[in-house]
PQR file with spaces between the fields and no chain letter, atoms N, CA, C, O and H, PARSE charges and radii, in Angstrom:
ATOM       1  N    MET     1      -1.127   -6.586    9.184 -0.4000 1.5000
ATOM       2  CA   MET     1      -0.383   -7.145    8.076 -0.0000 2.0000
ATOM       3  C    MET     1       0.944   -7.692    8.577  0.5500 1.7000
ATOM       4  O    MET     1       1.513   -7.216    9.559 -0.5500 1.4000
ATOM       5  N    LYS     2       1.393   -8.665    7.897 -0.4000 1.5000
ATOM       6  CA   LYS     2       2.671   -9.281    8.243 -0.0000 2.0000
ATOM       7  C    LYS     2       3.821   -8.389    7.769  0.5500 1.7000
ATOM       8  O    LYS     2       3.678   -7.671    6.779 -0.5500 1.4000
ATOM       9  H    LYS     2       0.931   -9.051    7.099  0.4000 1.0000
ATOM      10  N    PRO     3       4.963   -8.429    8.468 -0.5600 1.5000
ATOM      11  CA   PRO     3       6.114   -7.608    8.064  0.2800 2.0000
ATOM      12  C    PRO     3       6.520   -7.829    6.603  0.5500 1.7000
ATOM      13  O    PRO     3       6.931   -6.887    5.925 -0.5500 1.4000
ATOM      14  N    GLU     4       6.407   -9.061    6.119 -0.4000 1.5000
ATOM      15  CA   GLU     4       6.752   -9.348    4.720 -0.0000 2.0000
ATOM      16  C    GLU     4       5.830   -8.591    3.761  0.5500 1.7000
ATOM      17  O    GLU     4       6.288   -8.046    2.757 -0.5500 1.4000
ATOM      18  H    GLU     4       6.073   -9.826    6.670  0.4000 1.0000
ATOM      19  N    GLU     5       4.540   -8.559    4.070 -0.4000 1.5000
ATOM      20  CA   GLU     5       3.581   -7.821    3.236 -0.0000 2.0000
ATOM      21  C    GLU     5       3.905   -6.332    3.235  0.5500 1.7000
ATOM      22  O    GLU     5       3.867   -5.681    2.190 -0.5500 1.4000
ATOM      23  H    GLU     5       4.168   -9.001    4.887  0.4000 1.0000
ATOM      24  N    ILE     6       4.222   -5.801    4.404 -0.4000 1.5000
ATOM      25  CA   ILE     6       4.537   -4.375    4.521 -0.0000 2.0000
ATOM      26  C    ILE     6       5.766   -4.037    3.687  0.5500 1.7000
ATOM      27  O    ILE     6       5.786   -3.009    3.009 -0.5500 1.4000
ATOM      28  H    ILE     6       4.253   -6.330    5.252  0.4000 1.0000
ATOM      29  N    ARG     7       6.782   -4.879    3.727 -0.4000 1.5000
ATOM      30  CA   ARG     7       7.985   -4.645    2.915 -0.0000 2.0000
ATOM      31  C    ARG     7       7.663   -4.653    1.422  0.5500 1.7000
ATOM      32  O    ARG     7       8.166   -3.818    0.671 -0.5500 1.4000
ATOM      33  H    ARG     7       6.766   -5.713    4.278  0.4000 1.0000
ATOM      34  N    LYS     8       6.827   -5.597    0.997 -0.4000 1.5000
ATOM      35  CA   LYS     8       6.458   -5.675   -0.427 -0.0000 2.0000
ATOM      36  C    LYS     8       5.646   -4.455   -0.850  0.5500 1.7000
ATOM      37  O    LYS     8       5.856   -3.904   -1.931 -0.5500 1.4000
ATOM      38  H    LYS     8       6.419   -6.276    1.607  0.4000 1.0000
ATOM      39  N    LEU     9       4.719   -4.038    0.007 -0.4000 1.5000
ATOM      40  CA   LEU     9       3.921   -2.851   -0.304 -0.0000 2.0000
ATOM      41  C    LEU     9       4.802   -1.605   -0.371  0.5500 1.7000
ATOM      42  O    LEU     9       4.639   -0.776   -1.267 -0.5500 1.4000
ATOM      43  H    LEU     9       4.548   -4.486    0.885  0.4000 1.0000
ATOM      44  N    GLU    10       5.726   -1.473    0.566 -0.4000 1.5000
ATOM      45  CA   GLU    10       6.621   -0.322    0.562 -0.0000 2.0000
ATOM      46  C    GLU    10       7.441   -0.288   -0.725  0.5500 1.7000
ATOM      47  O    GLU    10       7.575    0.770   -1.341 -0.5500 1.4000
ATOM      48  H    GLU    10       5.858   -2.147    1.294  0.4000 1.0000
ATOM      49  N    ALA    11       7.982   -1.417   -1.133 -0.4000 1.5000
ATOM      50  CA   ALA    11       8.750   -1.482   -2.382 -0.0000 2.0000
ATOM      51  C    ALA    11       7.875   -1.114   -3.575  0.5500 1.7000
ATOM      52  O    ALA    11       8.321   -0.412   -4.483 -0.5500 1.4000
ATOM      53  H    ALA    11       7.872   -2.276   -0.633  0.4000 1.0000
ATOM      54  N    PHE    12       6.624   -1.590   -3.571 -0.4000 1.5000
ATOM      55  CA   PHE    12       5.696   -1.266   -4.657 -0.0000 2.0000
ATOM      56  C    PHE    12       5.440    0.239   -4.725  0.5500 1.7000
ATOM      57  O    PHE    12       5.530    0.834   -5.798 -0.5500 1.4000
ATOM      58  H    PHE    12       6.262   -2.159   -2.833  0.4000 1.0000
ATOM      59  N    PHE    13       5.119    0.861   -3.580 -0.4000 1.5000
ATOM      60  CA   PHE    13       4.848    2.304   -3.557 -0.0000 2.0000
ATOM      61  C    PHE    13       6.079    3.096   -3.983  0.5500 1.7000
ATOM      62  O    PHE    13       5.962    4.044   -4.760 -0.5500 1.4000
ATOM      63  H    PHE    13       5.045    0.378   -2.708  0.4000 1.0000
ATOM      64  N    GLN    14       7.258    2.721   -3.487 -0.4000 1.5000
ATOM      65  CA   GLN    14       8.486    3.441   -3.842 -0.0000 2.0000
ATOM      66  C    GLN    14       8.766    3.353   -5.331  0.5500 1.7000
ATOM      67  O    GLN    14       9.151    4.344   -5.951 -0.5500 1.4000
ATOM      68  H    GLN    14       7.353    1.950   -2.856  0.4000 1.0000
ATOM      69  N    LYS    15       8.578    2.178   -5.906 -0.4000 1.5000
ATOM      70  CA   LYS    15       8.831    1.990   -7.344 -0.0000 2.0000
ATOM      71  C    LYS    15       7.769    2.699   -8.176  0.5500 1.7000
ATOM      72  O    LYS    15       8.095    3.407   -9.130 -0.5500 1.4000
ATOM      73  H    LYS    15       8.266    1.373   -5.402  0.4000 1.0000
ATOM      74  N    THR    16       6.509    2.513   -7.820 -0.4000 1.5000
ATOM      75  CA   THR    16       5.404    3.090   -8.598 -0.0000 2.0000
ATOM      76  C    THR    16       5.457    4.615   -8.631  0.5500 1.7000
ATOM      77  O    THR    16       5.257    5.225   -9.681 -0.5500 1.4000
ATOM      78  H    THR    16       6.244    1.939   -7.045  0.4000 1.0000
ATOM      79  N    PHE    17       5.727    5.228   -7.475 -0.4000 1.5000
ATOM      80  CA   PHE    17       5.746    6.688   -7.382 -0.0000 2.0000
ATOM      81  C    PHE    17       7.152    7.261   -7.479  0.5500 1.7000
ATOM      82  O    PHE    17       7.350    8.463   -7.303 -0.5500 1.4000
ATOM      83  H    PHE    17       5.889    4.733   -6.622  0.4000 1.0000
ATOM      84  N    GLN    18       8.134    6.399   -7.761 -0.4000 1.5000
ATOM      85  CA   GLN    18       9.531    6.797   -7.928 -0.0000 2.0000
ATOM      86  C    GLN    18       9.989    7.705   -6.790  0.5500 1.7000
ATOM      87  O    GLN    18      10.570    8.769   -7.004 -0.5500 1.4000
ATOM      88  H    GLN    18       7.973    5.422   -7.904  0.4000 1.0000
ATOM      89  N    ASN    19       9.701    7.234   -5.554 -0.4000 1.5000
ATOM      90  CA   ASN    19      10.041    8.018   -4.380 -0.0000 2.0000
ATOM      91  C    ASN    19      10.531    7.087   -3.266  0.5500 1.7000
ATOM      92  O    ASN    19       9.730    6.392   -2.641 -0.5500 1.4000
ATOM      93  H    ASN    19       9.229    6.369   -5.380  0.4000 1.0000
ATOM      94  N    PRO    20      11.837    7.073   -3.021 -0.5600 1.5000
ATOM      95  CA   PRO    20      12.374    6.200   -1.976  0.2800 2.0000
ATOM      96  C    PRO    20      12.005    6.639   -0.559  0.5500 1.7000
ATOM      97  O    PRO    20      12.260    5.910    0.400 -0.5500 1.4000
ATOM      98  N    ASN    21      11.406    7.825   -0.420 -0.4000 1.5000
ATOM      99  CA   ASN    21      11.007    8.323    0.904 -0.0000 2.0000
ATOM     100  C    ASN    21       9.643    7.807    1.349  0.5500 1.7000
ATOM     101  O    ASN    21       9.232    8.056    2.483 -0.5500 1.4000
ATOM     102  H    ASN    21      11.199    8.417   -1.199  0.4000 1.0000
ATOM     103  N    LEU    22       8.937    7.093    0.479 -0.4000 1.5000
ATOM     104  CA   LEU    22       7.651    6.509    0.874 -0.0000 2.0000
ATOM     105  C    LEU    22       7.903    5.362    1.844  0.5500 1.7000
ATOM     106  O    LEU    22       8.784    4.529    1.631 -0.5500 1.4000
ATOM     107  H    LEU    22       9.271    6.891   -0.441  0.4000 1.0000
ATOM     108  N    GLN    23       7.113    5.335    2.910 -0.4000 1.5000
ATOM     109  CA   GLN    23       7.242    4.286    3.916 -0.0000 2.0000
ATOM     110  C    GLN    23       5.867    3.697    4.205  0.5500 1.7000
ATOM     111  O    GLN    23       4.865    4.412    4.209 -0.5500 1.4000
ATOM     112  H    GLN    23       6.397    6.012    3.083  0.4000 1.0000
ATOM     113  N    VAL    24       5.826    2.413    4.442 -0.4000 1.5000
ATOM     114  CA   VAL    24       4.608    1.735    4.879 -0.0000 2.0000
ATOM     115  C    VAL    24       4.883    1.217    6.286  0.5500 1.7000
ATOM     116  O    VAL    24       5.848    0.489    6.515 -0.5500 1.4000
ATOM     117  H    VAL    24       6.640    1.832    4.439  0.4000 1.0000
ATOM     118  N    LYS    25       4.017    1.605    7.226 -0.4000 1.5000
ATOM     119  CA   LYS    25       4.229    1.253    8.629 -0.0000 2.0000
ATOM     120  C    LYS    25       3.032    0.490    9.170  0.5500 1.7000
ATOM     121  O    LYS    25       1.886    0.780    8.824 -0.5500 1.4000
ATOM     122  H    LYS    25       3.232    2.197    7.040  0.4000 1.0000
ATOM     123  N    ALA    26       3.309   -0.483   10.016 -0.4000 1.5000
ATOM     124  CA   ALA    26       2.244   -1.243   10.672 -0.0000 2.0000
ATOM     125  C    ALA    26       1.432   -0.315   11.563  0.5500 1.7000
ATOM     126  O    ALA    26       1.960    0.642   12.127 -0.5500 1.4000
ATOM     127  H    ALA    26       4.240   -0.719   10.296  0.4000 1.0000
ATOM     128  N    ARG    27       0.142   -0.609   11.684 -0.4000 1.5000
ATOM     129  CA   ARG    27      -0.720    0.143   12.595 -0.0000 2.0000
ATOM     130  C    ARG    27      -0.701   -0.554   13.952  0.5500 1.7000
ATOM     131  O    ARG    27      -0.706   -1.783   14.017 -0.5500 1.4000
ATOM     132  H    ARG    27      -0.288   -1.387   11.226  0.4000 1.0000
ATOM     133  N    PRO    28      -0.679    0.217   15.031 -0.5600 1.5000
ATOM     134  CA   PRO    28      -0.523   -0.374   16.367  0.2800 2.0000
ATOM     135  C    PRO    28      -1.582   -1.406   16.749  0.5500 1.7000
ATOM     136  O    PRO    28      -1.238   -2.454   17.296 -0.5500 1.4000
ATOM     137  N    ARG    29      -2.858   -1.138   16.478 -0.4000 1.5000
ATOM     138  CA   ARG    29      -3.906   -2.040   16.949 -0.0000 2.0000
ATOM     139  C    ARG    29      -4.735   -2.660   15.815  0.5500 1.7000
ATOM     140  O    ARG    29      -5.798   -3.231   16.057 -0.5500 1.4000
ATOM     141  H    ARG    29      -3.137   -0.287   16.034  0.4000 1.0000
ATOM     142  N    LYS    30      -4.248   -2.545   14.604 -0.4000 1.5000
ATOM     143  CA   LYS    30      -4.970   -3.097   13.445 -0.0000 2.0000
ATOM     144  C    LYS    30      -4.032   -4.019   12.679  0.5500 1.7000
ATOM     145  O    LYS    30      -2.861   -3.697   12.475 -0.5500 1.4000
ATOM     146  H    LYS    30      -3.384   -2.081   14.407  0.4000 1.0000
ATOM     147  N    ASP    31      -4.551   -5.169   12.256 -0.4000 1.5000
ATOM     148  CA   ASP    31      -3.692   -6.068   11.484 -0.0000 2.0000
ATOM     149  C    ASP    31      -4.196   -6.273   10.063  0.5500 1.7000
ATOM     150  O    ASP    31      -3.649   -7.088    9.321 -0.5500 1.4000
ATOM     151  H    ASP    31      -5.502   -5.431   12.422  0.4000 1.0000
ATOM     152  N    ASP    32      -5.248   -5.529    9.675 -0.4000 1.5000
ATOM     153  CA   ASP    32      -5.782   -5.642    8.318 -0.0000 2.0000
ATOM     154  C    ASP    32      -5.375   -4.468    7.438  0.5500 1.7000
ATOM     155  O    ASP    32      -5.824   -4.364    6.297 -0.5500 1.4000
ATOM     156  H    ASP    32      -5.693   -4.867   10.278  0.4000 1.0000
ATOM     157  N    SER    33      -4.517   -3.573    7.964 -0.4000 1.5000
ATOM     158  CA   SER    33      -4.141   -2.383    7.221 -0.0000 2.0000
ATOM     159  C    SER    33      -2.801   -1.854    7.712  0.5500 1.7000
ATOM     160  O    SER    33      -2.283   -2.284    8.742 -0.5500 1.4000
ATOM     161  H    SER    33      -4.152   -3.657    8.892  0.4000 1.0000
ATOM     162  N    ALA    34      -2.248   -0.904    6.946 -0.4000 1.5000
ATOM     163  CA   ALA    34      -0.990   -0.252    7.300 -0.0000 2.0000
ATOM     164  C    ALA    34      -1.081    1.212    6.872  0.5500 1.7000
ATOM     165  O    ALA    34      -1.916    1.577    6.044 -0.5500 1.4000
ATOM     166  H    ALA    34      -2.668   -0.554    6.109  0.4000 1.0000
ATOM     167  N    GLU    35      -0.216    2.038    7.442 -0.4000 1.5000
ATOM     168  CA   GLU    35      -0.201    3.467    7.132 -0.0000 2.0000
ATOM     169  C    GLU    35       0.900    3.771    6.128  0.5500 1.7000
ATOM     170  O    GLU    35       1.970    3.164    6.160 -0.5500 1.4000
ATOM     171  H    GLU    35       0.462    1.742    8.115  0.4000 1.0000
ATOM     172  N    VAL    36       0.625    4.724    5.231 -0.4000 1.5000
ATOM     173  CA   VAL    36       1.588    5.119    4.207 -0.0000 2.0000
ATOM     174  C    VAL    36       2.027    6.557    4.489  0.5500 1.7000
ATOM     175  O    VAL    36       1.201    7.441    4.717 -0.5500 1.4000
ATOM     176  H    VAL    36      -0.244    5.217    5.206  0.4000 1.0000
ATOM     177  N    TYR    37       3.343    6.769    4.467 -0.4000 1.5000
ATOM     178  CA   TYR    37       3.935    8.072    4.764 -0.0000 2.0000
ATOM     179  C    TYR    37       4.932    8.463    3.678  0.5500 1.7000
ATOM     180  O    TYR    37       5.504    7.609    3.001 -0.5500 1.4000
ATOM     181  H    TYR    37       4.013    6.051    4.281  0.4000 1.0000
ATOM     182  N    VAL    38       5.127    9.781    3.525 -0.4000 1.5000
ATOM     183  CA   VAL    38       6.276   10.329    2.813 -0.0000 2.0000
ATOM     184  C    VAL    38       7.043   11.088    3.876  0.5500 1.7000
ATOM     185  O    VAL    38       6.599   12.131    4.356 -0.5500 1.4000
ATOM     186  H    VAL    38       4.661   10.475    4.074  0.4000 1.0000
ATOM     187  N    GLY    39       8.195   10.559    4.238 -0.4000 1.5000
ATOM     188  CA   GLY    39       8.915   11.126    5.376 -0.0000 2.0000
ATOM     189  C    GLY    39       8.050   11.003    6.621  0.5500 1.7000
ATOM     190  O    GLY    39       7.633    9.902    6.981 -0.5500 1.4000
ATOM     191  H    GLY    39       8.557    9.711    3.848  0.4000 1.0000
ATOM     192  N    ASP    40       7.776   12.124    7.279 -0.4000 1.5000
ATOM     193  CA   ASP    40       6.927   12.135    8.472 -0.0000 2.0000
ATOM     194  C    ASP    40       5.469   12.462    8.162  0.5500 1.7000
ATOM     195  O    ASP    40       4.628   12.452    9.062 -0.5500 1.4000
ATOM     196  H    ASP    40       8.115   13.018    6.987  0.4000 1.0000
ATOM     197  N    GLU    41       5.162   12.753    6.897 -0.4000 1.5000
ATOM     198  CA   GLU    41       3.804   13.172    6.535 -0.0000 2.0000
ATOM     199  C    GLU    41       2.929   11.968    6.182  0.5500 1.7000
ATOM     200  O    GLU    41       3.250   11.185    5.288 -0.5500 1.4000
ATOM     201  H    GLU    41       5.845   12.762    6.167  0.4000 1.0000
ATOM     202  N    PHE    42       1.830   11.844    6.897 -0.4000 1.5000
ATOM     203  CA   PHE    42       0.870   10.761    6.665 -0.0000 2.0000
ATOM     204  C    PHE    42       0.158   10.986    5.344  0.5500 1.7000
ATOM     205  O    PHE    42      -0.319   12.089    5.076 -0.5500 1.4000
ATOM     206  H    PHE    42       1.569   12.480    7.623  0.4000 1.0000
ATOM     207  N    LEU    43       0.079    9.939    4.504 -0.4000 1.5000
ATOM     208  CA   LEU    43      -0.619   10.017    3.220 -0.0000 2.0000
ATOM     209  C    LEU    43      -1.956    9.293    3.239  0.5500 1.7000
ATOM     210  O    LEU    43      -2.950    9.817    2.736 -0.5500 1.4000
ATOM     211  H    LEU    43       0.467    9.044    4.722  0.4000 1.0000
ATOM     212  N    GLY    44      -1.991    8.103    3.809 -0.4000 1.5000
ATOM     213  CA   GLY    44      -3.226    7.333    3.766 -0.0000 2.0000
ATOM     214  C    GLY    44      -3.044    5.953    4.365  0.5500 1.7000
ATOM     215  O    GLY    44      -2.038    5.644    5.004 -0.5500 1.4000
ATOM     216  H    GLY    44      -1.184    7.678    4.217  0.4000 1.0000
ATOM     217  N    ILE    45      -4.063    5.134    4.133 -0.4000 1.5000
ATOM     218  CA   ILE    45      -4.105    3.778    4.675 -0.0000 2.0000
ATOM     219  C    ILE    45      -4.211    2.792    3.512  0.5500 1.7000
ATOM     220  O    ILE    45      -4.944    3.025    2.551 -0.5500 1.4000
ATOM     221  H    ILE    45      -4.880    5.385    3.614  0.4000 1.0000
ATOM     222  N    VAL    46      -3.483    1.708    3.612 -0.4000 1.5000
ATOM     223  CA   VAL    46      -3.626    0.618    2.653 -0.0000 2.0000
ATOM     224  C    VAL    46      -4.259   -0.561    3.408  0.5500 1.7000
ATOM     225  O    VAL    46      -3.752   -1.016    4.433 -0.5500 1.4000
ATOM     226  H    VAL    46      -2.887    1.518    4.392  0.4000 1.0000
ATOM     227  N    PHE    47      -5.376   -1.031    2.865 -0.4000 1.5000
ATOM     228  CA   PHE    47      -6.145   -2.121    3.468 -0.0000 2.0000
ATOM     229  C    PHE    47      -5.951   -3.396    2.668  0.5500 1.7000
ATOM     230  O    PHE    47      -5.758   -3.358    1.453 -0.5500 1.4000
ATOM     231  H    PHE    47      -5.788   -0.662    2.032  0.4000 1.0000
ATOM     232  N    LYS    48      -6.004   -4.517    3.354 -0.4000 1.5000
ATOM     233  CA   LYS    48      -5.965   -5.810    2.679 -0.0000 2.0000
ATOM     234  C    LYS    48      -7.366   -6.406    2.681  0.5500 1.7000
ATOM     235  O    LYS    48      -8.015   -6.492    3.724 -0.5500 1.4000
ATOM     236  H    LYS    48      -6.160   -4.548    4.341  0.4000 1.0000
ATOM     237  N    ASP    49      -7.822   -6.816    1.505 -0.4000 1.5000
ATOM     238  CA   ASP    49      -9.097   -7.509    1.385 -0.0000 2.0000
ATOM     239  C    ASP    49      -8.832   -8.992    1.622  0.5500 1.7000
ATOM     240  O    ASP    49      -8.241   -9.665    0.777 -0.5500 1.4000
ATOM     241  H    ASP    49      -7.294   -6.746    0.658  0.4000 1.0000
ATOM     242  N    GLU    50      -9.264   -9.489    2.758 -0.4000 1.5000
ATOM     243  CA   GLU    50      -8.977  -10.880    3.135 -0.0000 2.0000
ATOM     244  C    GLU    50      -9.643  -11.895    2.212  0.5500 1.7000
ATOM     245  O    GLU    50      -9.153  -13.017    2.077 -0.5500 1.4000
ATOM     246  H    GLU    50      -9.743   -8.942    3.444  0.4000 1.0000
ATOM     247  N    ASP    51     -10.751  -11.520    1.575 -0.4000 1.5000
ATOM     248  CA   ASP    51     -11.457  -12.459    0.709 -0.0000 2.0000
ATOM     249  C    ASP    51     -10.666  -12.810   -0.547  0.5500 1.7000
ATOM     250  O    ASP    51     -10.579  -13.978   -0.926 -0.5500 1.4000
ATOM     251  H    ASP    51     -11.149  -10.609    1.684  0.4000 1.0000
ATOM     252  N    ASP    52     -10.083  -11.786   -1.198 -0.4000 1.5000
ATOM     253  CA   ASP    52      -9.379  -12.068   -2.448 -0.0000 2.0000
ATOM     254  C    ASP    52      -7.882  -11.749   -2.393  0.5500 1.7000
ATOM     255  O    ASP    52      -7.165  -11.989   -3.364 -0.5500 1.4000
ATOM     256  H    ASP    52     -10.153  -10.837   -0.890  0.4000 1.0000
ATOM     257  N    GLY    53      -7.405  -11.208   -1.264 -0.4000 1.5000
ATOM     258  CA   GLY    53      -5.980  -10.946   -1.116 -0.0000 2.0000
ATOM     259  C    GLY    53      -5.489   -9.668   -1.767  0.5500 1.7000
ATOM     260  O    GLY    53      -4.289   -9.393   -1.749 -0.5500 1.4000
ATOM     261  H    GLY    53      -7.988  -11.013   -0.475  0.4000 1.0000
ATOM     262  N    ASP    54      -6.387   -8.878   -2.343 -0.4000 1.5000
ATOM     263  CA   ASP    54      -6.004   -7.613   -2.973 -0.0000 2.0000
ATOM     264  C    ASP    54      -5.827   -6.527   -1.916  0.5500 1.7000
ATOM     265  O    ASP    54      -6.211   -6.695   -0.759 -0.5500 1.4000
ATOM     266  H    ASP    54      -7.362   -9.101   -2.358  0.4000 1.0000
ATOM     267  N    TYR    55      -5.240   -5.414   -2.339 -0.4000 1.5000
ATOM     268  CA   TYR    55      -5.011   -4.275   -1.448 -0.0000 2.0000
ATOM     269  C    TYR    55      -5.730   -3.056   -2.000  0.5500 1.7000
ATOM     270  O    TYR    55      -5.905   -2.919   -3.211 -0.5500 1.4000
ATOM     271  H    TYR    55      -4.928   -5.278   -3.280  0.4000 1.0000
ATOM     272  N    ASN    56      -6.147   -2.171   -1.102 -0.4000 1.5000
ATOM     273  CA   ASN    56      -6.848   -0.948   -1.470 -0.0000 2.0000
ATOM     274  C    ASN    56      -6.203    0.208   -0.720  0.5500 1.7000
ATOM     275  O    ASN    56      -6.105    0.180    0.506 -0.5500 1.4000
ATOM     276  H    ASN    56      -6.005   -2.281   -0.118  0.4000 1.0000
ATOM     277  N    PHE    57      -5.764    1.225   -1.458 -0.4000 1.5000
ATOM     278  CA   PHE    57      -5.133    2.396   -0.858 -0.0000 2.0000
ATOM     279  C    PHE    57      -6.150    3.521   -0.780  0.5500 1.7000
ATOM     280  O    PHE    57      -6.784    3.858   -1.780 -0.5500 1.4000
ATOM     281  H    PHE    57      -5.844    1.248   -2.454  0.4000 1.0000
ATOM     282  N    SER    58      -6.309    4.103    0.404 -0.4000 1.5000
ATOM     283  CA   SER    58      -7.264    5.194    0.625 -0.0000 2.0000
ATOM     284  C    SER    58      -6.516    6.431    1.102  0.5500 1.7000
ATOM     285  O    SER    58      -5.777    6.390    2.085 -0.5500 1.4000
ATOM     286  H    SER    58      -5.793    3.829    1.216  0.4000 1.0000
ATOM     287  N    MET    59      -6.726    7.544    0.376 -0.4000 1.5000
ATOM     288  CA   MET    59      -6.039    8.789    0.702 -0.0000 2.0000
ATOM     289  C    MET    59      -7.047    9.925    0.700  0.5500 1.7000
ATOM     290  O    MET    59      -7.708   10.166   -0.309 -0.5500 1.4000
ATOM     291  H    MET    59      -7.327    7.577   -0.423  0.4000 1.0000
ATOM     292  N    ALA    60      -7.168   10.619    1.811 -0.4000 1.5000
ATOM     293  CA   ALA    60      -8.059   11.775    1.897 -0.0000 2.0000
ATOM     294  C    ALA    60      -7.288   13.008    1.432  0.5500 1.7000
ATOM     295  O    ALA    60      -6.114   13.171    1.763 -0.5500 1.4000
ATOM     296  H    ALA    60      -6.631   10.423    2.631  0.4000 1.0000
ATOM     297  N    ILE    61      -7.948   13.874    0.667 -0.4000 1.5000
ATOM     298  CA   ILE    61      -7.343   15.109    0.222 -0.0000 2.0000
ATOM     299  C    ILE    61      -8.205   16.250    0.740  0.5500 1.7000
ATOM     300  O    ILE    61      -9.368   16.391    0.362 -0.5500 1.4000
ATOM     301  H    ILE    61      -8.902   13.741    0.398  0.4000 1.0000
ATOM     302  N    LEU    62      -7.620   17.054    1.602 -0.4000 1.5000
ATOM     303  CA   LEU    62      -8.349   18.164    2.214 -0.0000 2.0000
ATOM     304  C    LEU    62      -8.410   19.345    1.256  0.5500 1.7000
ATOM     305  O    LEU    62      -7.495   19.559    0.461 -0.5500 1.4000
ATOM     306  H    LEU    62      -6.675   16.939    1.909  0.4000 1.0000
ATOM     307  N    ASP    63      -9.475   20.096    1.337 -0.4000 1.5000
ATOM     308  CA   ASP    63      -9.646   21.273    0.487 -0.0000 2.0000
ATOM     309  C    ASP    63      -8.498   22.254    0.665  0.5500 1.7000
ATOM     310  O    ASP    63      -8.027   22.851   -0.303 -0.5500 1.4000
ATOM     311  H    ASP    63     -10.218   19.922    1.984  0.4000 1.0000
ATOM     312  N    ILE    64      -8.045   22.421    1.914 -0.4000 1.5000
ATOM     313  CA   ILE    64      -6.953   23.382    2.155 -0.0000 2.0000
ATOM     314  C    ILE    64      -5.643   22.929    1.511  0.5500 1.7000
ATOM     315  O    ILE    64      -4.773   23.757    1.242 -0.5500 1.4000
ATOM     316  H    ILE    64      -8.428   21.937    2.701  0.4000 1.0000
ATOM     317  N    ASP    65      -5.493   21.630    1.260 -0.4000 1.5000
ATOM     318  CA   ASP    65      -4.290   21.147    0.595 -0.0000 2.0000
ATOM     319  C    ASP    65      -4.253   21.508   -0.875  0.5500 1.7000
ATOM     320  O    ASP    65      -3.184   21.495   -1.486 -0.5500 1.4000
ATOM     321  H    ASP    65      -6.200   20.958    1.479  0.4000 1.0000
ATOM     322  N    LEU    66      -5.391   21.827   -1.450 -0.4000 1.5000
ATOM     323  CA   LEU    66      -5.463   22.141   -2.875 -0.0000 2.0000
ATOM     324  C    LEU    66      -5.227   23.625   -3.170  0.5500 1.7000
ATOM     325  O    LEU    66      -5.136   24.014   -4.334 -0.5500 1.4000
ATOM     326  H    LEU    66      -6.259   21.837   -0.953  0.4000 1.0000
ATOM     327  N    ASN    67      -5.131   24.439   -2.147 -0.4000 1.5000
ATOM     328  CA   ASN    67      -4.918   25.887   -2.341 -0.0000 2.0000
ATOM     329  C    ASN    67      -3.465   26.230   -2.428  0.5500 1.7000
ATOM     330  O    ASN    67      -3.115   27.399   -2.590 -0.5500 1.4000
ATOM     331  H    ASN    67      -5.206   24.123   -1.201  0.4000 1.0000
């Protein structure tokens, strides 16, 4: 993803979840997605659909996180 897209996504996540600590970071070897963090904690991946330009956020939730 382009730096401009990452900035827009980060602003969207921060506003939507009312959390200025959310960060969107470029992935080292992938240009179709970025990583989403709260502080140093990894939350998930946001992918760009090249066909229609939409974005998809994927977040895994482990069973141990629910206890």
